[in-house]
C-alpha positions as CSV (number, residue, x, y, z in Angstrom):
1,X,37.7,88.6,-166.8
2,X,39.5,91.4,-164.7
3,X,39.3,93.8,-167.6
4,X,35.5,93.0,-167.8
5,X,35.0,93.8,-164.0
6,X,37.0,97.0,-164.6
7,X,34.9,98.7,-166.9
8,X,31.8,97.9,-165.6
9,X,33.0,99.2,-162.4
10,X,34.3,102.9,-164.6
11,X,31.0,102.5,-166.6
12,X,29.4,102.8,-163.2
13,X,31.5,105.5,-160.9
14,X,31.3,107.1,-164.6
15,X,26.9,107.3,-164.3
16,X,27.1,108.0,-160.9
17,X,29.7,110.4,-160.1
18,X,27.5,112.7,-162.7
19,X,24.7,112.8,-160.2
20,X,24.8,115.9,-157.4
21,X,24.1,115.6,-154.0
22,X,20.0,114.9,-153.5
23,X,18.7,118.5,-151.9
24,X,15.1,119.1,-150.7
25,X,14.4,122.7,-150.0
26,X,13.5,123.2,-145.8
27,X,14.1,119.5,-144.7
28,X,16.7,118.3,-142.5
29,X,19.1,116.2,-143.8
30,X,16.9,113.2,-141.8
31,X,13.9,114.4,-144.1
32,X,15.8,114.3,-146.9
33,X,17.7,111.2,-146.1
34,X,13.4,109.2,-146.0
35,X,13.3,110.5,-149.5
36,X,16.6,109.1,-151.6
37,X,16.5,106.9,-154.1
38,X,19.6,104.3,-154.9
39,X,23.1,105.7,-155.8
40,X,21.8,109.4,-153.8
41,X,22.6,111.2,-150.8
42,X,22.8,114.1,-149.3
43,X,25.2,116.2,-147.7
44,X,25.1,119.5,-145.5
45,X,28.2,119.9,-143.7
46,X,27.2,123.6,-142.1
47,X,24.4,121.7,-140.2
48,X,27.4,121.4,-137.3
49,X,30.7,122.2,-138.0
50,X,32.6,121.4,-134.5
51,X,32.1,118.5,-132.9
52,X,33.1,114.4,-133.2
53,X,32.2,112.3,-136.3
54,X,30.0,109.2,-135.8
55,X,28.8,107.1,-138.7
56,X,25.5,104.9,-138.5
57,X,25.1,102.4,-141.0
58,X,21.6,100.6,-141.3
59,X,21.7,97.6,-142.8
60,X,17.5,96.8,-143.0
61,X,17.0,100.5,-144.9
62,X,20.5,100.4,-146.9
63,X,21.2,104.3,-145.5
64,X,24.3,105.6,-143.9
65,X,23.9,108.1,-141.7
66,X,26.7,110.7,-140.9
67,X,26.7,112.7,-137.8
68,X,28.8,115.6,-136.2
69,X,28.8,116.3,-132.5
70,X,25.3,114.4,-132.5
71,X,23.6,116.4,-135.7
72,X,22.9,114.4,-138.6
73,X,25.7,116.3,-141.5
74,X,25.2,113.4,-144.7
75,X,22.4,110.8,-145.5
76,X,23.2,108.0,-148.6
77,X,22.6,104.9,-150.0
78,X,24.3,102.4,-149.3
79,X,24.4,98.5,-151.1
80,X,25.6,95.7,-148.6
81,X,26.2,92.7,-148.1
82,X,23.9,90.0,-150.1
83,X,22.6,86.7,-148.3
84,X,25.5,84.5,-147.4
85,X,27.4,87.0,-147.2
86,X,26.0,89.5,-144.8
87,X,27.6,92.5,-143.5
88,X,28.4,92.0,-140.0
89,X,26.7,94.1,-137.6
90,X,28.3,95.6,-134.3
91,X,30.4,98.7,-133.4
92,X,33.8,99.4,-135.6
93,X,36.4,102.4,-136.3
94,X,37.7,103.1,-139.4
95,X,41.2,100.9,-139.6
96,X,42.7,101.9,-143.2
97,X,42.5,104.3,-145.4
98,X,43.1,104.2,-149.0
99,X,41.9,106.4,-152.0
100,X,43.0,103.3,-154.6
101,X,42.7,100.1,-153.7
102,X,41.9,96.4,-155.1
103,X,40.2,93.8,-153.0
104,X,42.9,90.9,-153.1
105,X,40.1,88.1,-152.5
106,X,38.0,89.0,-155.8
107,X,39.8,89.2,-159.2
108,X,41.8,92.1,-158.1
109,X,38.6,94.3,-158.3
110,X,39.1,98.3,-157.6
111,X,37.5,99.8,-154.4
112,X,38.2,103.5,-154.5
113,X,38.3,105.6,-151.2
114,X,38.6,102.0,-148.8
115,X,38.1,102.4,-145.2
116,X,38.4,99.4,-143.8
117,X,36.4,98.6,-140.5
118,X,37.2,94.8,-140.2
119,X,40.3,92.6,-140.1
120,X,39.0,90.8,-142.7
121,X,38.5,93.1,-145.4
122,X,35.3,94.5,-144.0
123,X,35.2,97.9,-145.9
124,X,33.3,100.7,-147.1
125,X,34.1,102.0,-150.3
126,X,32.6,103.4,-154.0
127,X,30.9,100.6,-156.0
128,X,27.4,99.7,-157.9
129,X,24.4,100.8,-155.8
130,X,21.4,98.5,-157.1
131,X,19.0,99.3,-154.8
132,X,19.8,96.3,-152.5
133,X,21.8,94.5,-150.2
134,X,24.5,92.7,-153.6
135,X,27.9,93.1,-151.9
136,X,30.6,90.4,-150.6
137,X,30.2,92.2,-147.6
138,X,31.8,95.6,-148.1
139,X,29.2,98.6,-147.7
140,X,29.4,100.2,-151.3
141,X,28.3,103.8,-151.5
142,X,28.2,106.3,-154.1
143,X,31.4,107.4,-155.4
144,X,31.0,111.1,-155.2
145,X,29.6,110.1,-151.3
146,X,32.7,108.0,-150.7
147,X,34.6,110.8,-151.9
148,X,33.3,113.2,-149.4
149,X,33.1,111.1,-147.1
150,X,37.0,109.8,-147.0
151,X,37.6,113.3,-146.7
152,X,36.6,114.3,-143.2
153,X,37.2,111.0,-141.1
154,X,40.1,110.0,-139.8
155,X,41.1,106.5,-138.4
156,X,39.7,105.2,-135.6
157,X,36.4,106.9,-136.4
158,X,33.4,105.1,-134.9
159,X,31.2,103.2,-137.1
160,X,27.8,101.7,-136.0
161,X,26.1,99.4,-138.0
162,X,22.5,98.3,-137.5
163,X,20.5,95.5,-139.0
164,X,16.7,96.3,-137.0
165,X,15.2,93.3,-138.9
166,X,17.9,91.2,-137.8
167,X,17.5,92.5,-134.6
168,X,13.5,91.8,-134.7
169,X,13.9,88.3,-136.0
170,X,16.8,87.6,-133.5
171,X,14.4,88.7,-130.8
172,X,11.6,86.9,-132.0
173,X,13.3,83.7,-131.8
174,X,14.6,84.7,-128.8
175,X,11.0,84.9,-127.5
176,X,10.2,81.6,-129.1
177,X,12.5,79.7,-127.2
178,X,11.9,81.4,-124.2
179,X,8.1,80.4,-125.0
180,X,9.4,76.8,-125.6
181,X,11.1,76.6,-122.7
182,X,8.5,77.8,-120.4
183,X,5.9,75.1,-122.0
184,X,8.7,72.7,-121.1
185,X,9.1,74.0,-117.8
186,X,5.2,73.9,-117.5
187,X,4.8,70.1,-118.6
188,X,7.7,69.0,-116.0
189,X,5.8,71.1,-113.5
190,X,2.5,69.4,-114.3
191,X,4.2,65.9,-115.1
192,X,5.7,66.3,-111.1
193,X,2.3,67.2,-110.0
194,X,0.5,63.9,-111.1
195,X,3.1,62.2,-110.3
196,X,2.5,63.3,-107.1
197,X,-1.0,62.8,-107.0
198,X,-0.6,59.4,-108.3
199,X,2.1,58.5,-105.4
200,X,-0.5,59.8,-103.1
201,X,-3.4,58.1,-104.1
202,X,-1.7,54.9,-104.3
203,X,-0.1,55.7,-100.7
204,X,-3.8,56.1,-99.7
205,X,-4.9,52.8,-101.7
206,X,-2.0,50.8,-99.8
207,X,-3.5,52.4,-96.6
208,X,-7.0,51.5,-97.3
209,X,-5.8,48.2,-98.4
210,X,-3.8,47.6,-95.5
211,X,-6.7,48.5,-93.2
212,X,-8.9,46.0,-94.8
213,X,-7.0,43.5,-94.7
214,X,-6.5,44.0,-91.0
215,X,-10.4,44.2,-90.3
216,X,-10.3,41.3,-92.2
217,X,-7.8,39.1,-90.5
218,X,-9.2,40.4,-87.0
219,X,-12.8,39.3,-88.1
220,X,-11.4,36.0,-89.2
221,X,-9.9,35.5,-85.9
222,X,-13.4,36.1,-84.3
223,X,-15.2,33.6,-86.6
224,X,-12.6,31.4,-86.1
225,X,-13.1,32.0,-82.0
226,X,-16.5,31.5,-82.3
227,X,-16.5,28.7,-84.1
228,X,-14.0,26.7,-81.6
229,X,-16.3,27.7,-78.7
230,X,-19.2,26.5,-80.4
231,X,-17.3,23.0,-81.3
232,X,-16.4,22.8,-77.2
233,X,-19.9,22.8,-76.1
């Protein structure tokens, strides 16, 4: 099993390593990034020679975007965690780096140019890029790009992982919950109004009944008095 995994990975590395970075004449890094296919990348370090590095992983677009001093200098396709093993989102930093590393969790699988982001094992490393999320949670990079990225980052380099689709779904869910809560509150308010109206109507009815009974009592008293006066004559 381990040998099959190793042979498969080496074949993938060999195929990917033979490919050159994508170069689009007169296009910016961001423009080139929009045209990348699975396993392709663009590397333009001369776009900015100084400034701090900042890496953005876009899970929705399956792209890695490297900035130096706020200027994009590289972009690459990636393959992130598959369904049920999604790559976490948020702000991270590189905790550990190893050129040669093997997974202690998944059959000693090779993870070249590994850059760890979480204590639970989520990392960036060279790997197979089928064009969609397919990893166990790590961020796979084209081998040549993984090597270049490894060469410029340091421990502590910030990495932001975003997922616009996930955020959109979360926003929709939050909106639905808010609308549901508003509907519940409106129903409760209408119920309170109806209850108050019912109580007012009952109070008015009780008052009317009491007034009617008092009028009837007074009438009966007058009739009784009248009858008594007639009988005494």
